[in-house]
C-alpha positions in Angstrom: 184.1 27.8 138.1 187.3 26.8 139.8 186.5 28.3 143.4 182.8 27.4 143.3 182.4 26.1 146.8 184.6 28.9 148.3 182.6 31.6 146.6 179.1 30.2 147.6 180.3 30.0 151.2 181.3 33.7 151.0 178.0 34.5 149.5 176.0 32.7 152.0 177.9 34.2 154.9 177.5 37.8 153.4 173.6 37.0 153.1 173.6 35.7 156.9 175.6 39.0 157.9 173.5 41.4 156.1 170.3 40.2 157.8 171.9 41.7 161.2 172.8 44.8 159.5 170.6 48.1 158.9 168.3 47.6 155.8 166.6 51.1 155.9 166.3 54.1 158.0 162.9 55.7 158.4 163.3 59.4 159.2 159.6 60.0 160.2 160.0 57.1 163.1 163.7 57.9 163.7 164.3 54.0 163.5 166.6 51.8 161.6 165.0 48.5 160.4 166.8 45.3 160.0 166.0 41.8 158.8 164.7 41.0 162.2 163.3 44.2 163.3 160.6 46.6 162.0 158.2 48.9 163.7 155.7 46.7 165.5 156.9 43.7 163.3 155.1 45.5 160.5 157.3 43.9 157.6 157.8 40.3 159.6 161.1 38.9 159.8 162.6 38.3 156.3 166.0 37.7 157.7 164.9 34.3 159.0 163.9 33.5 155.5 167.1 34.5 153.8 169.1 32.6 156.6 167.0 29.5 155.8 167.8 29.9 152.1 171.5 30.4 152.8 171.6 27.3 155.0 169.8 25.1 152.5 171.9 26.4 149.8 175.2 25.6 151.6 173.9 22.1 152.3 173.3 21.5 148.8 176.6 23.1 147.6 178.6 20.3 149.4 176.4 17.5 148.0 178.0 16.4 144.9 174.8 15.0 142.9 173.2 16.7 139.8 169.8 16.9 141.6 171.6 19.1 144.3 173.0 21.6 141.9 169.6 21.8 140.2 167.9 22.3 143.6 170.5 25.0 144.2 169.4 26.9 141.2 165.6 26.8 142.3 166.6 28.1 146.0 168.9 30.8 144.5 166.2 31.9 142.3 163.6 32.0 145.0 165.9 33.7 147.1 166.4 36.5 144.5 162.6 36.7 143.9 162.1 37.0 147.9 164.7 39.8 147.7 162.9 41.8 145.0 159.8 41.7 147.3 161.6 42.7 150.4 163.4 45.4 148.5 160.0 46.9 147.4 158.5 46.5 150.8 161.5 48.2 152.8 162.3 50.8 150.4 159.0 52.1 149.0 157.9 55.6 150.0 154.7 56.4 151.7 152.7 59.5 152.6 155.5 61.7 151.0 158.5 60.0 153.3 161.0 58.0 151.8 163.3 55.8 153.7 167.0 55.9 153.4 168.6 52.7 152.2 171.4 51.3 154.2 174.4 49.1 153.7 172.6 46.0 154.8 170.2 46.0 151.8 173.1 46.7 149.3 175.0 43.7 150.8 171.9 41.5 150.8 171.3 42.2 147.1 175.0 41.5 146.2 174.9 38.2 148.2 171.5 37.0 146.6 173.1 37.6 143.0 176.1 36.0 143.8 174.3 33.0 145.3 172.6 32.8 141.8 175.7 33.1 139.8 177.3 30.3 141.7 174.2 28.2 141.4 174.4 28.8 137.6 178.2 27.9 137.2 178.8 25.1 139.4 181.8 22.8 139.1 180.8 19.5 137.5 182.9 16.6 137.2 181.5 14.6 134.2 182.4 10.9 133.9 183.3 9.8 130.3 182.1 6.2 131.0 179.4 4.6 129.3 175.9 6.1 130.1 172.8 3.8 130.8 171.0 3.1 127.5 173.9 4.1 125.3 175.2 1.9 122.8 178.9 1.1 123.0 179.9 1.3 119.3 
């Protein structure tokens, strides 16, 4: 991927921005929940977790080592798994009332998937020199 770092930075910034946007509107309470606000902190603050994932991901994007690229795959996969959990919690119906999904949730989904794609397709510079343990025939 030619523009790997630029796309990764954009995805991380989108993830952080989506945490401050509305995720769901609950008509029975007439409230909008975000990544940092839910009624009586009922769902916790998953926005802080997503910001942590984005920062760790960005740190490892700019480290040009193989272990950093592999760690990024792990971080992006855990972020996607946490997204699925958060999506289920914020958008499930209860007592006949279904919340309305808002733009922040859709942006969070797109950013998390984009993080995983950039983690799976990094730009790697392969050295064609001799490797350890390889014979020079």
